[in-house]
N, C-alpha and C positions, 0 to 999 in steps of 0.2 A: 270776891263776889260783888256784883253790882248791888247797890242799895236801892231796892225798889219798894214802892208802896203796895198796899194790898190790891189796889185797882190795877196797877201795872203788872203784878203777878197774875192777876186774873186774865188780863189781855195776853200775857205770855203763854199761859196755859191754853187759852183759846187758840193761839197761833200754832202751838204744838199739836193740838188735836187736828187742826185744819191741815197741817203738813202730813200727818199720818193718813188722814182720809184721802187727801189728794193722791197719795201713792197707791191707793187701792183701786183707782180708776176714775176718780172725779177730779180731773186735773185743774179745773177752773178754780178750785178752792186754794190752790197753791198761790195764786195771785193775791187772794185776800190775806193770807198769812204774812206775805211780804209787807203789805200795807199796815197790818196790825202791829207788826214789830217796829215799824217806823214811827209808831206813836208811843212805843215803850222806850226806845233808845233813840239817840240822834240818828237821822236818816242814813248818814254815811256809815256810822258804826254798826247799824242794824244789818247791813249787807253781809258782814262777816259772820255775825251771830246766826242769821238765817241760813247761811251756807252750811254751817255745821249741822243745823237741824235737818236740812235737806239731805245731807249725806247719810244721816241716820235713817231717814225714810227711804233713801235709795237702796241701802243694804237690804231692807225688808222687801222692796219691790224686786230687786235682783234675785233674792232667795226664792220668791214666789214664781217669777217668770223667767228664770235663768235659762230654760231650754228653748225659749221661743224667739230668740233674737235673730234678725237677719244681718249676719256679720258682713256680707258683701256690701250691703247698703251702708253700714256703719264705717267700714274701711274707706268708702268713697266720700263720706261726709266729714268724718272727724278731723282729717288733716286741715280742712278749711276753717275749723273752729278756732284753732290756735291764733291765726292772725287777728281774728275778731277779739279774742280775749286780750291780746297785746294792745290793741287799739283802745278797748274799754279800760284796761289798766292804766294807760297813759292819761285818758280823760279823767279817771277817778283820782289820780294824783293831784289834779289841779282844781278839784271841786271841794269846797268846804261844806259844812252841814247846811248852811243857809241856802247855798246853791243846789245842794244835792236833793233837797225836798221837792222843788218843782221839777228837777230833772227826773227823779224817780217817779213822781206822779205823772208827768207827761209821757214818759216812756211806757209805763204800764197802761195809761189811757190809750195810747196809740196801738198797743198790742191787743187791748180789748176790742178796739174797732176792727182789727184784723180778725180776731176771733169771731166777732159778729158777722163779718163778711164770709168767713169760712162756714158758719152755720147756715147762712142763707144760700151760699153758692157752692156747697160741698160737691155736688155732682159735677158742676162745671169745672171746678178745680181739679177733680180727679181725672177728667178727660182732656182738659186743655192745657194745664201747666206743663212746661217742657220737661223732658227727661234727659237733659244734657249735663255735661260736666260743669258748665258755667252756671247753670241753675243751682246745682249742688254747692258750688263755690260761693255764690251769693247768699244762699240760705245759711251756709256754715259761718261765714263772716258776720252776718247780721245776728245770728244766734249767739256767737261768741261774744260780740260786743254787748248784746242785751243781757246775757247771763252774767257777765263780769260787772256791769253797772248796777243791775237790779235783780239778779237771780230770776230773770223772767223771759227765758227763751221759749217757753212752752208753746204759745200760739204760733211761733215761727216754725218750729220743728214739727208741730202737728200738721201744719199745712203741707210740709214736705212729705211726711209719711202718708198723708191723705193722697197726695199726687202719685205716690208709688203704689197705691192700692193694696196696702198690707192687710192680711186677714186680722181679725180682732186680737187674738193671742199674740201673733207676731208683732202687731202694732204696739201692744203693751210691753212685750219683751224687749223689742228694739229700743223703745223709749226708756225703759228702765236702765238698760246698759248704757245708753247714750248719756243720760243725766248723771249716772254714777261716775263714769269715766271723766266727763267734762267737769263735774264738781270737784273731783280729786285734783285735776289739773289746776283748778283755780286756787287751791289751798295755799301754795307758796306765794302766789301773787297777793292774795288777801292778807296773809301773814306779814309779808314784806311791807305792806302799807299800814300795819298796826291794827288791822281789822279783826284779827283772830289772836287773842291773848289767853293766858292761863286763867284769868278771871272769867273770860267768856266761855272757855271750855268747862269750867266748874259750873257755871250757870246752865250751859247746855246739858250737862250730866243730869241735872234735876228734871229736864224735860224729856229725857229718853223714854221713861215709862209712859209719859203722856202721849208721845208720838206713837208708841206701840199700841196704846189703847185706842188712839184715833184710827190706826190702820185696821185693827180688829173690828171696831165699831162700824167703820165705813163699809167693810166687806159684808157685815151682817145686816146692816140697817138700810143703806142707801138704795139697794135694788128695789125696796118697797116704796120709795119716794118717787112720784111722777117726775121723770127726768126733765121734761120741758119746764115745769114750774120751778124745779130746783135750779136749773141753769139760769132762768130769768132772774131769780132772787139773787144768785151769786153775781150775775152781771151788774145788776143795779147797785148792789153794795160795793162792788169793786170800783165802779164809776164814781160813786159818791166819795169813797175814800181817796181816790186819785185826785179828784177836784179839791178835796180838803188839803192835800199835800201841796197842790199847786198854788192855791189862793189864800190859805190860812196859815 
């Protein structure tokens, strides 16, 4: 088990809650949990720990949305994710922790910019982004690399699902299955790089109830929070945390 201080445990619990909440429909919180865990553990090591946390959340999301996936879309997208994962895995092998912090922060910051563009130009994206195999290929490769390096493919895949015009439940169900399958594919790669160990799994076991509590609390409480205000707060916090990883 990792030897953590009380403050580090508090941050880890916060990250677990955020992972759970993000899986109930507030995907923006997933990025915050990635950045929080990079403050608890070395940035490179944190990617494997967060991966296991995300898989726990994915199981909950799949259980809830299991009947709403668009499998035709998934079959067209998933094969392109593997080359991206392989590219991300090669890059990860050459990055030490000092290098990983700015890479992680910079990648998340770039994805936040993409998320902001999607928020402002959602209608344009839905109507104008191409519906071709090469667009799916590009999205898949980018998402695979981003998720292998930082567990942060969300803004990329959201843009793709938006372009496909999926209904709300189908949007959530397709995303739930996509992340579950992709995160399982990543496990042997992360384990091979020493990023998932028995000590990490023991630590993750303590956070399973926290992730579950986050999923329940998110489903019950977040619909009452003004979505625009919530999204703005999440965005500002994520940008600040990304900049801290890059420059501090």
